[in-house]
N, CA, C, O and CB atoms as a CASP TS submission, in Angstrom:
PFRMAT TS
TARGET T0000
AUTHOR 0000-0000-0000
METHOD Language model
MODEL 1
PARENT N/A
ATOM      1  N   MET     1       2.922 -30.862 -12.740  1.00  0.00           N
ATOM      2  CA  MET     1       2.684 -29.496 -13.117  1.00  0.00           C
ATOM      3  C   MET     1       3.439 -28.585 -12.153  1.00  0.00           C
ATOM      4  O   MET     1       3.132 -28.576 -10.961  1.00  0.00           O
ATOM      5  CB  MET     1       1.173 -29.181 -13.125  1.00  0.00           C
ATOM      6  N   PRO     2       4.426 -27.814 -12.641  1.00  0.00           N
ATOM      7  CA  PRO     2       5.128 -26.888 -11.769  1.00  0.00           C
ATOM      8  C   PRO     2       4.274 -25.666 -11.457  1.00  0.00           C
ATOM      9  O   PRO     2       3.548 -25.154 -12.308  1.00  0.00           O
ATOM     10  CB  PRO     2       6.441 -26.461 -12.404  1.00  0.00           C
ATOM     11  N   ILE     3       4.382 -25.221 -10.222  1.00  0.00           N
ATOM     12  CA  ILE     3       3.734 -23.992  -9.781  1.00  0.00           C
ATOM     13  C   ILE     3       4.833 -23.105  -9.209  1.00  0.00           C
ATOM     14  O   ILE     3       5.527 -23.489  -8.267  1.00  0.00           O
ATOM     15  CB  ILE     3       2.591 -24.272  -8.718  1.00  0.00           C
ATOM     16  N   VAL     4       4.984 -21.926  -9.779  1.00  0.00           N
ATOM     17  CA  VAL     4       5.993 -20.975  -9.347  1.00  0.00           C
ATOM     18  C   VAL     4       5.277 -19.830  -8.639  1.00  0.00           C
ATOM     19  O   VAL     4       4.317 -19.273  -9.171  1.00  0.00           O
ATOM     20  CB  VAL     4       6.849 -20.458 -10.553  1.00  0.00           C
ATOM     21  N   THR     5       5.740 -19.482  -7.449  1.00  0.00           N
ATOM     22  CA  THR     5       5.168 -18.361  -6.718  1.00  0.00           C
ATOM     23  C   THR     5       6.182 -17.225  -6.702  1.00  0.00           C
ATOM     24  O   THR     5       7.335 -17.415  -6.313  1.00  0.00           O
ATOM     25  CB  THR     5       4.768 -18.776  -5.272  1.00  0.00           C
ATOM     26  N   VAL     6       5.750 -16.063  -7.121  1.00  0.00           N
ATOM     27  CA  VAL     6       6.592 -14.869  -7.135  1.00  0.00           C
ATOM     28  C   VAL     6       6.052 -13.922  -6.073  1.00  0.00           C
ATOM     29  O   VAL     6       4.890 -13.518  -6.128  1.00  0.00           O
ATOM     30  CB  VAL     6       6.616 -14.187  -8.558  1.00  0.00           C
ATOM     31  N   LEU     7       6.889 -13.569  -5.114  1.00  0.00           N
ATOM     32  CA  LEU     7       6.533 -12.601  -4.084  1.00  0.00           C
ATOM     33  C   LEU     7       7.248 -11.310  -4.437  1.00  0.00           C
ATOM     34  O   LEU     7       8.470 -11.292  -4.585  1.00  0.00           O
ATOM     35  CB  LEU     7       6.918 -13.104  -2.638  1.00  0.00           C
ATOM     36  N   GLN     8       6.491 -10.230  -4.573  1.00  0.00           N
ATOM     37  CA  GLN     8       7.110  -8.983  -5.001  1.00  0.00           C
ATOM     38  C   GLN     8       6.251  -7.798  -4.604  1.00  0.00           C
ATOM     39  O   GLN     8       5.110  -7.945  -4.167  1.00  0.00           O
ATOM     40  CB  GLN     8       7.340  -8.986  -6.511  1.00  0.00           C
ATOM     41  N   GLY     9       6.830  -6.624  -4.767  1.00  0.00           N
ATOM     42  CA  GLY     9       6.067  -5.400  -4.650  1.00  0.00           C
ATOM     43  C   GLY     9       5.255  -5.208  -5.922  1.00  0.00           C
ATOM     44  O   GLY     9       5.503  -5.886  -6.919  1.00  0.00           O
ATOM     45  N   PRO    10       4.310  -4.316  -5.905  1.00  0.00           N
ATOM     46  CA  PRO    10       3.467  -4.093  -7.077  1.00  0.00           C
ATOM     47  C   PRO    10       4.273  -3.707  -8.327  1.00  0.00           C
ATOM     48  O   PRO    10       5.216  -2.919  -8.256  1.00  0.00           O
ATOM     49  CB  PRO    10       2.452  -3.011  -6.773  1.00  0.00           C
ATOM     50  N   ARG    11       3.887  -4.269  -9.445  1.00  0.00           N
ATOM     51  CA  ARG    11       4.483  -3.959 -10.756  1.00  0.00           C
ATOM     52  C   ARG    11       3.345  -3.754 -11.746  1.00  0.00           C
ATOM     53  O   ARG    11       2.214  -4.177 -11.508  1.00  0.00           O
ATOM     54  CB  ARG    11       5.460  -5.106 -11.243  1.00  0.00           C
ATOM     55  N   ASP    12       3.662  -3.097 -12.867  1.00  0.00           N
ATOM     56  CA  ASP    12       2.607  -2.888 -13.856  1.00  0.00           C
ATOM     57  C   ASP    12       2.342  -4.175 -14.640  1.00  0.00           C
ATOM     58  O   ASP    12       3.167  -5.089 -14.653  1.00  0.00           O
ATOM     59  CB  ASP    12       2.988  -1.744 -14.817  1.00  0.00           C
ATOM     60  N   ILE    13       1.204  -4.229 -15.279  1.00  0.00           N
ATOM     61  CA  ILE    13       0.730  -5.452 -15.938  1.00  0.00           C
ATOM     62  C   ILE    13       1.674  -5.904 -17.054  1.00  0.00           C
ATOM     63  O   ILE    13       1.852  -7.107 -17.249  1.00  0.00           O
ATOM     64  CB  ILE    13      -0.671  -5.233 -16.507  1.00  0.00           C
ATOM     65  N   GLU    14       2.277  -4.979 -17.783  1.00  0.00           N
ATOM     66  CA  GLU    14       3.189  -5.367 -18.869  1.00  0.00           C
ATOM     67  C   GLU    14       4.420  -6.089 -18.316  1.00  0.00           C
ATOM     68  O   GLU    14       4.869  -7.077 -18.898  1.00  0.00           O
ATOM     69  CB  GLU    14       3.623  -4.125 -19.679  1.00  0.00           C
ATOM     70  N   LYS    15       4.962  -5.609 -17.211  1.00  0.00           N
ATOM     71  CA  LYS    15       6.115  -6.285 -16.602  1.00  0.00           C
ATOM     72  C   LYS    15       5.734  -7.676 -16.111  1.00  0.00           C
ATOM     73  O   LYS    15       6.526  -8.611 -16.227  1.00  0.00           O
ATOM     74  CB  LYS    15       6.675  -5.452 -15.436  1.00  0.00           C
ATOM     75  N   LYS    16       4.530  -7.820 -15.565  1.00  0.00           N
ATOM     76  CA  LYS    16       4.082  -9.140 -15.108  1.00  0.00           C
ATOM     77  C   LYS    16       3.877 -10.084 -16.286  1.00  0.00           C
ATOM     78  O   LYS    16       4.214 -11.264 -16.197  1.00  0.00           O
ATOM     79  CB  LYS    16       2.779  -9.016 -14.300  1.00  0.00           C
ATOM     80  N   ARG    17       3.329  -9.579 -17.389  1.00  0.00           N
ATOM     81  CA  ARG    17       3.169 -10.419 -18.584  1.00  0.00           C
ATOM     82  C   ARG    17       4.521 -10.947 -19.063  1.00  0.00           C
ATOM     83  O   ARG    17       4.663 -12.127 -19.384  1.00  0.00           O
ATOM     84  CB  ARG    17       2.479  -9.626 -19.716  1.00  0.00           C
ATOM     85  N   ASP    18       5.512 -10.052 -19.106  1.00  0.00           N
ATOM     86  CA  ASP    18       6.851 -10.443 -19.543  1.00  0.00           C
ATOM     87  C   ASP    18       7.454 -11.470 -18.586  1.00  0.00           C
ATOM     88  O   ASP    18       8.037 -12.464 -19.020  1.00  0.00           O
ATOM     89  CB  ASP    18       7.764  -9.210 -19.645  1.00  0.00           C
ATOM     90  N   LEU    19       7.314 -11.228 -17.293  1.00  0.00           N
ATOM     91  CA  LEU    19       7.876 -12.147 -16.304  1.00  0.00           C
ATOM     92  C   LEU    19       7.280 -13.547 -16.422  1.00  0.00           C
ATOM     93  O   LEU    19       8.019 -14.531 -16.462  1.00  0.00           O
ATOM     94  CB  LEU    19       7.648 -11.607 -14.900  1.00  0.00           C
ATOM     95  N   VAL    20       5.951 -13.647 -16.480  1.00  0.00           N
ATOM     96  CA  VAL    20       5.352 -14.980 -16.524  1.00  0.00           C
ATOM     97  C   VAL    20       5.684 -15.706 -17.832  1.00  0.00           C
ATOM     98  O   VAL    20       5.810 -16.931 -17.843  1.00  0.00           O
ATOM     99  CB  VAL    20       3.834 -14.878 -16.354  1.00  0.00           C
ATOM    100  N   ALA    21       5.826 -14.964 -18.927  1.00  0.00           N
ATOM    101  CA  ALA    21       6.236 -15.593 -20.184  1.00  0.00           C
ATOM    102  C   ALA    21       7.646 -16.165 -20.073  1.00  0.00           C
ATOM    103  O   ALA    21       7.910 -17.278 -20.528  1.00  0.00           O
ATOM    104  CB  ALA    21       6.165 -14.583 -21.339  1.00  0.00           C
ATOM    105  N   ARG    22       8.547 -15.399 -19.469  1.00  0.00           N
ATOM    106  CA  ARG    22       9.939 -15.857 -19.332  1.00  0.00           C
ATOM    107  C   ARG    22      10.054 -17.048 -18.376  1.00  0.00           C
ATOM    108  O   ARG    22      10.803 -17.989 -18.639  1.00  0.00           O
ATOM    109  CB  ARG    22      10.826 -14.708 -18.836  1.00  0.00           C
ATOM    110  N   ILE    23       9.315 -17.004 -17.276  1.00  0.00           N
ATOM    111  CA  ILE    23       9.336 -18.128 -16.337  1.00  0.00           C
ATOM    112  C   ILE    23       8.791 -19.375 -17.012  1.00  0.00           C
ATOM    113  O   ILE    23       9.366 -20.456 -16.885  1.00  0.00           O
ATOM    114  CB  ILE    23       8.518 -17.801 -15.067  1.00  0.00           C
ATOM    115  N   THR    24       7.692 -19.228 -17.724  1.00  0.00           N
ATOM    116  CA  THR    24       7.105 -20.372 -18.429  1.00  0.00           C
ATOM    117  C   THR    24       8.083 -20.935 -19.439  1.00  0.00           C
ATOM    118  O   THR    24       8.287 -22.147 -19.494  1.00  0.00           O
ATOM    119  CB  THR    24       5.800 -19.969 -19.128  1.00  0.00           C
ATOM    120  N   ASP    25       8.696 -20.067 -20.242  1.00  0.00           N
ATOM    121  CA  ASP    25       9.673 -20.519 -21.237  1.00  0.00           C
ATOM    122  C   ASP    25      10.827 -21.281 -20.590  1.00  0.00           C
ATOM    123  O   ASP    25      11.292 -22.281 -21.136  1.00  0.00           O
ATOM    124  CB  ASP    25      10.218 -19.326 -22.022  1.00  0.00           C
ATOM    125  N   ALA    26      11.293 -20.815 -19.425  1.00  0.00           N
ATOM    126  CA  ALA    26      12.402 -21.491 -18.741  1.00  0.00           C
ATOM    127  C   ALA    26      12.016 -22.915 -18.336  1.00  0.00           C
ATOM    128  O   ALA    26      12.814 -23.839 -18.490  1.00  0.00           O
ATOM    129  CB  ALA    26      12.831 -20.689 -17.497  1.00  0.00           C
ATOM    130  N   PHE    27      10.800 -23.097 -17.822  1.00  0.00           N
ATOM    131  CA  PHE    27      10.364 -24.439 -17.444  1.00  0.00           C
ATOM    132  C   PHE    27      10.153 -25.327 -18.661  1.00  0.00           C
ATOM    133  O   PHE    27      10.484 -26.512 -18.634  1.00  0.00           O
ATOM    134  CB  PHE    27       9.085 -24.366 -16.633  1.00  0.00           C
ATOM    135  N   VAL    28       9.611 -24.764 -19.712  1.00  0.00           N
ATOM    136  CA  VAL    28       9.414 -25.531 -20.942  1.00  0.00           C
ATOM    137  C   VAL    28      10.759 -26.030 -21.463  1.00  0.00           C
ATOM    138  O   VAL    28      10.888 -27.191 -21.854  1.00  0.00           O
ATOM    139  CB  VAL    28       8.700 -24.674 -22.018  1.00  0.00           C
ATOM    140  N   GLU    29      11.759 -25.152 -21.467  1.00  0.00           N
ATOM    141  CA  GLU    29      13.084 -25.524 -21.963  1.00  0.00           C
ATOM    142  C   GLU    29      13.792 -26.505 -21.025  1.00  0.00           C
ATOM    143  O   GLU    29      14.339 -27.510 -21.479  1.00  0.00           O
ATOM    144  CB  GLU    29      13.940 -24.276 -22.147  1.00  0.00           C
ATOM    145  N   ALA    30      13.785 -26.220 -19.739  1.00  0.00           N
ATOM    146  CA  ALA    30      14.540 -27.029 -18.781  1.00  0.00           C
ATOM    147  C   ALA    30      13.923 -28.412 -18.565  1.00  0.00           C
ATOM    148  O   ALA    30      14.644 -29.404 -18.461  1.00  0.00           O
ATOM    149  CB  ALA    30      14.633 -26.302 -17.453  1.00  0.00           C
ATOM    150  N   TYR    31      12.602 -28.481 -18.498  1.00  0.00           N
ATOM    151  CA  TYR    31      11.933 -29.735 -18.154  1.00  0.00           C
ATOM    152  C   TYR    31      11.214 -30.381 -19.327  1.00  0.00           C
ATOM    153  O   TYR    31      10.636 -31.460 -19.195  1.00  0.00           O
ATOM    154  CB  TYR    31      10.955 -29.496 -17.052  1.00  0.00           C
ATOM    155  N   GLU    32      11.254 -29.709 -20.485  1.00  0.00           N
ATOM    156  CA  GLU    32      10.590 -30.227 -21.683  1.00  0.00           C
ATOM    157  C   GLU    32       9.111 -30.517 -21.417  1.00  0.00           C
ATOM    158  O   GLU    32       8.596 -31.588 -21.740  1.00  0.00           O
ATOM    159  CB  GLU    32      11.296 -31.499 -22.173  1.00  0.00           C
ATOM    160  N   LEU    33       8.452 -29.530 -20.822  1.00  0.00           N
ATOM    161  CA  LEU    33       7.028 -29.630 -20.493  1.00  0.00           C
ATOM    162  C   LEU    33       6.212 -28.780 -21.452  1.00  0.00           C
ATOM    163  O   LEU    33       6.730 -27.817 -22.017  1.00  0.00           O
ATOM    164  CB  LEU    33       6.767 -29.194 -19.036  1.00  0.00           C
ATOM    165  N   PRO    34       4.948 -29.122 -21.642  1.00  0.00           N
ATOM    166  CA  PRO    34       4.085 -28.208 -22.383  1.00  0.00           C
ATOM    167  C   PRO    34       3.834 -26.950 -21.555  1.00  0.00           C
ATOM    168  O   PRO    34       3.677 -27.032 -20.337  1.00  0.00           O
ATOM    169  CB  PRO    34       2.748 -28.893 -22.753  1.00  0.00           C
ATOM    170  N   ALA    35       3.794 -25.804 -22.199  1.00  0.00           N
ATOM    171  CA  ALA    35       3.582 -24.536 -21.499  1.00  0.00           C
ATOM    172  C   ALA    35       2.292 -24.552 -20.692  1.00  0.00           C
ATOM    173  O   ALA    35       2.206 -23.903 -19.650  1.00  0.00           O
ATOM    174  CB  ALA    35       3.557 -23.381 -22.493  1.00  0.00           C
ATOM    175  N   GLU    36       1.302 -25.277 -21.155  1.00  0.00           N
ATOM    176  CA  GLU    36       0.000 -25.324 -20.478  1.00  0.00           C
ATOM    177  C   GLU    36       0.083 -25.910 -19.075  1.00  0.00           C
ATOM    178  O   GLU    36      -0.841 -25.731 -18.281  1.00  0.00           O
ATOM    179  CB  GLU    36      -0.977 -26.132 -21.300  1.00  0.00           C
ATOM    180  N   THR    37       1.166 -26.604 -18.753  1.00  0.00           N
ATOM    181  CA  THR    37       1.277 -27.222 -17.431  1.00  0.00           C
ATOM    182  C   THR    37       1.960 -26.330 -16.404  1.00  0.00           C
ATOM    183  O   THR    37       1.988 -26.657 -15.217  1.00  0.00           O
ATOM    184  CB  THR    37       2.028 -28.515 -17.539  1.00  0.00           C
ATOM    185  N   VAL    38       2.510 -25.207 -16.853  1.00  0.00           N
ATOM    186  CA  VAL    38       3.251 -24.315 -15.961  1.00  0.00           C
ATOM    187  C   VAL    38       2.308 -23.228 -15.426  1.00  0.00           C
ATOM    188  O   VAL    38       1.656 -22.521 -16.195  1.00  0.00           O
ATOM    189  CB  VAL    38       4.468 -23.677 -16.703  1.00  0.00           C
ATOM    190  N   GLN    39       2.253 -23.112 -14.109  1.00  0.00           N
ATOM    191  CA  GLN    39       1.448 -22.064 -13.482  1.00  0.00           C
ATOM    192  C   GLN    39       2.375 -21.108 -12.740  1.00  0.00           C
ATOM    193  O   GLN    39       3.319 -21.533 -12.075  1.00  0.00           O
ATOM    194  CB  GLN    39       0.387 -22.672 -12.512  1.00  0.00           C
ATOM    195  N   VAL    40       2.097 -19.823 -12.861  1.00  0.00           N
ATOM    196  CA  VAL    40       2.857 -18.803 -12.142  1.00  0.00           C
ATOM    197  C   VAL    40       1.864 -17.987 -11.335  1.00  0.00           C
ATOM    198  O   VAL    40       0.910 -17.434 -11.881  1.00  0.00           O
ATOM    199  CB  VAL    40       3.687 -17.893 -13.122  1.00  0.00           C
ATOM    200  N   TRP    41       2.091 -17.916 -10.044  1.00  0.00           N
ATOM    201  CA  TRP    41       1.244 -17.137  -9.140  1.00  0.00           C
ATOM    202  C   TRP    41       2.053 -15.939  -8.683  1.00  0.00           C
ATOM    203  O   TRP    41       3.186 -16.085  -8.226  1.00  0.00           O
ATOM    204  CB  TRP    41       0.750 -17.993  -7.915  1.00  0.00           C
ATOM    205  N   ILE    42       1.473 -14.756  -8.806  1.00  0.00           N
ATOM    206  CA  ILE    42       2.147 -13.539  -8.361  1.00  0.00           C
ATOM    207  C   ILE    42       1.413 -13.003  -7.144  1.00  0.00           C
ATOM    208  O   ILE    42       0.216 -12.720  -7.195  1.00  0.00           O
ATOM    209  CB  ILE    42       2.203 -12.470  -9.499  1.00  0.00           C
ATOM    210  N   GLN    43       2.147 -12.870  -6.056  1.00  0.00           N
ATOM    211  CA  GLN    43       1.598 -12.291  -4.833  1.00  0.00           C
ATOM    212  C   GLN    43       2.307 -10.961  -4.611  1.00  0.00           C
ATOM    213  O   GLN    43       3.514 -10.918  -4.372  1.00  0.00           O
ATOM    214  CB  GLN    43       1.776 -13.257  -3.594  1.00  0.00           C
ATOM    215  N   GLU    44       1.548  -9.889  -4.692  1.00  0.00           N
ATOM    216  CA  GLU    44       2.124  -8.561  -4.525  1.00  0.00           C
ATOM    217  C   GLU    44       1.836  -8.036  -3.125  1.00  0.00           C
ATOM    218  O   GLU    44       0.721  -8.132  -2.613  1.00  0.00           O
ATOM    219  CB  GLU    44       1.576  -7.593  -5.586  1.00  0.00           C
ATOM    220  N   THR    45       2.878  -7.481  -2.533  1.00  0.00           N
ATOM    221  CA  THR    45       2.776  -6.928  -1.192  1.00  0.00           C
ATOM    222  C   THR    45       3.172  -5.462  -1.253  1.00  0.00           C
ATOM    223  O   THR    45       4.232  -5.135  -1.787  1.00  0.00           O
ATOM    224  CB  THR    45       3.670  -7.714  -0.182  1.00  0.00           C
ATOM    225  N   PRO    46       2.348  -4.577  -0.722  1.00  0.00           N
ATOM    226  CA  PRO    46       2.703  -3.157  -0.749  1.00  0.00           C
ATOM    227  C   PRO    46       3.962  -2.874   0.082  1.00  0.00           C
ATOM    228  O   PRO    46       4.263  -3.589   1.038  1.00  0.00           O
ATOM    229  CB  PRO    46       1.531  -2.313  -0.231  1.00  0.00           C
ATOM    230  N   ALA    47       4.680  -1.830  -0.296  1.00  0.00           N
ATOM    231  CA  ALA    47       5.953  -1.494   0.347  1.00  0.00           C
ATOM    232  C   ALA    47       5.810  -1.229   1.845  1.00  0.00           C
ATOM    233  O   ALA    47       6.776  -1.392   2.590  1.00  0.00           O
ATOM    234  CB  ALA    47       6.561  -0.282  -0.322  1.00  0.00           C
ATOM    235  N   GLU    48       4.627  -0.826   2.297  1.00  0.00           N
ATOM    236  CA  GLU    48       4.445  -0.587   3.729  1.00  0.00           C
ATOM    237  C   GLU    48       4.163  -1.866   4.508  1.00  0.00           C
ATOM    238  O   GLU    48       3.983  -1.826   5.725  1.00  0.00           O
ATOM    239  CB  GLU    48       3.319   0.393   3.948  1.00  0.00           C
ATOM    240  N   SER    49       4.124  -2.998   3.813  1.00  0.00           N
ATOM    241  CA  SER    49       3.816  -4.266   4.483  1.00  0.00           C
ATOM    242  C   SER    49       4.971  -5.250   4.487  1.00  0.00           C
ATOM    243  O   SER    49       4.770  -6.418   4.817  1.00  0.00           O
ATOM    244  CB  SER    49       2.636  -4.906   3.831  1.00  0.00           C
ATOM    245  N   TRP    50       6.178  -4.817   4.132  1.00  0.00           N
ATOM    246  CA  TRP    50       7.344  -5.690   4.229  1.00  0.00           C
ATOM    247  C   TRP    50       8.587  -4.852   4.492  1.00  0.00           C
ATOM    248  O   TRP    50       8.619  -3.642   4.267  1.00  0.00           O
ATOM    249  CB  TRP    50       7.515  -6.531   2.941  1.00  0.00           C
ATOM    250  N   SER    51       9.612  -5.553   4.979  1.00  0.00           N
ATOM    251  CA  SER    51      10.823  -4.831   5.372  1.00  0.00           C
ATOM    252  C   SER    51      12.065  -5.613   4.988  1.00  0.00           C
ATOM    253  O   SER    51      12.014  -6.802   4.672  1.00  0.00           O
ATOM    254  CB  SER    51      10.822  -4.553   6.877  1.00  0.00           C
ATOM    255  N   ALA    52      13.177  -4.906   5.027  1.00  0.00           N
ATOM    256  CA  ALA    52      14.495  -5.518   4.860  1.00  0.00           C
ATOM    257  C   ALA    52      15.445  -4.763   5.779  1.00  0.00           C
ATOM    258  O   ALA    52      15.370  -3.540   5.895  1.00  0.00           O
ATOM    259  CB  ALA    52      14.984  -5.475   3.349  1.00  0.00           C
ATOM    260  N   ALA    53      16.319  -5.486   6.416  1.00  0.00           N
ATOM    261  CA  ALA    53      17.321  -4.896   7.319  1.00  0.00           C
ATOM    262  C   ALA    53      16.685  -4.041   8.400  1.00  0.00           C
ATOM    263  O   ALA    53      17.249  -3.026   8.810  1.00  0.00           O
ATOM    264  CB  ALA    53      18.311  -4.057   6.529  1.00  0.00           C
ATOM    265  N   GLY    54      15.513  -4.450   8.862  1.00  0.00           N
ATOM    266  CA  GLY    54      14.868  -3.768   9.968  1.00  0.00           C
ATOM    267  C   GLY    54      14.128  -2.488   9.621  1.00  0.00           C
ATOM    268  O   GLY    54      13.702  -1.760  10.516  1.00  0.00           O
ATOM    269  N   LYS    55      13.968  -2.200   8.321  1.00  0.00           N
ATOM    270  CA  LYS    55      13.266  -0.987   7.903  1.00  0.00           C
ATOM    271  C   LYS    55      12.207  -1.340   6.867  1.00  0.00           C
ATOM    272  O   LYS    55      12.415  -2.202   6.013  1.00  0.00           O
ATOM    273  CB  LYS    55      14.258   0.059   7.333  1.00  0.00           C
ATOM    274  N   LEU    56      11.074  -0.663   6.958  1.00  0.00           N
ATOM    275  CA  LEU    56      10.045  -0.850   5.953  1.00  0.00           C
ATOM    276  C   LEU    56      10.571  -0.404   4.595  1.00  0.00           C
ATOM    277  O   LEU    56      11.280   0.597   4.492  1.00  0.00           O
ATOM    278  CB  LEU    56       8.766  -0.075   6.327  1.00  0.00           C
ATOM    279  N   ILE    57      10.222  -1.148   3.565  1.00  0.00           N
ATOM    280  CA  ILE    57      10.643  -0.782   2.208  1.00  0.00           C
ATOM    281  C   ILE    57      10.084   0.600   1.853  1.00  0.00           C
ATOM    282  O   ILE    57      10.736   1.367   1.145  1.00  0.00           O
ATOM    283  CB  ILE    57      10.168  -1.849   1.172  1.00  0.00           C
ATOM    284  N   ALA    58       8.896   0.915   2.334  1.00  0.00           N
ATOM    285  CA  ALA    58       8.283   2.219   2.075  1.00  0.00           C
ATOM    286  C   ALA    58       9.146   3.364   2.611  1.00  0.00           C
ATOM    287  O   ALA    58       9.055   4.488   2.116  1.00  0.00           O
ATOM    288  CB  ALA    58       6.888   2.279   2.701  1.00  0.00           C
ATOM    289  N   ASP    59       9.970   3.095   3.603  1.00  0.00           N
ATOM    290  CA  ASP    59      10.818   4.124   4.190  1.00  0.00           C
ATOM    291  C   ASP    59      12.188   4.216   3.533  1.00  0.00           C
ATOM    292  O   ASP    59      13.008   5.050   3.917  1.00  0.00           O
ATOM    293  CB  ASP    59      10.984   3.866   5.654  1.00  0.00           C
ATOM    294  N   SER    60      12.433   3.382   2.565  1.00  0.00           N
ATOM    295  CA  SER    60      13.749   3.384   1.905  1.00  0.00           C
ATOM    296  C   SER    60      13.883   4.495   0.900  1.00  0.00           C
ATOM    297  O   SER    60      14.929   4.629   0.264  1.00  0.00           O
ATOM    298  CB  SER    60      13.997   2.066   1.223  1.00  0.00           C
TER
END
């Protein structure tokens, strides 16, 4: 059973629904697995809790 972890900033529920459907479809197609075996975990981190290039994303 594949488990995919997505680390991202907060997104609305419709975008998350679309993302998990597309990820699931990709695994079903690539590995010929039943969709029921694919798990997608979304971990959202607020912009003030992560950085890139030495600056908080919230400050970008």
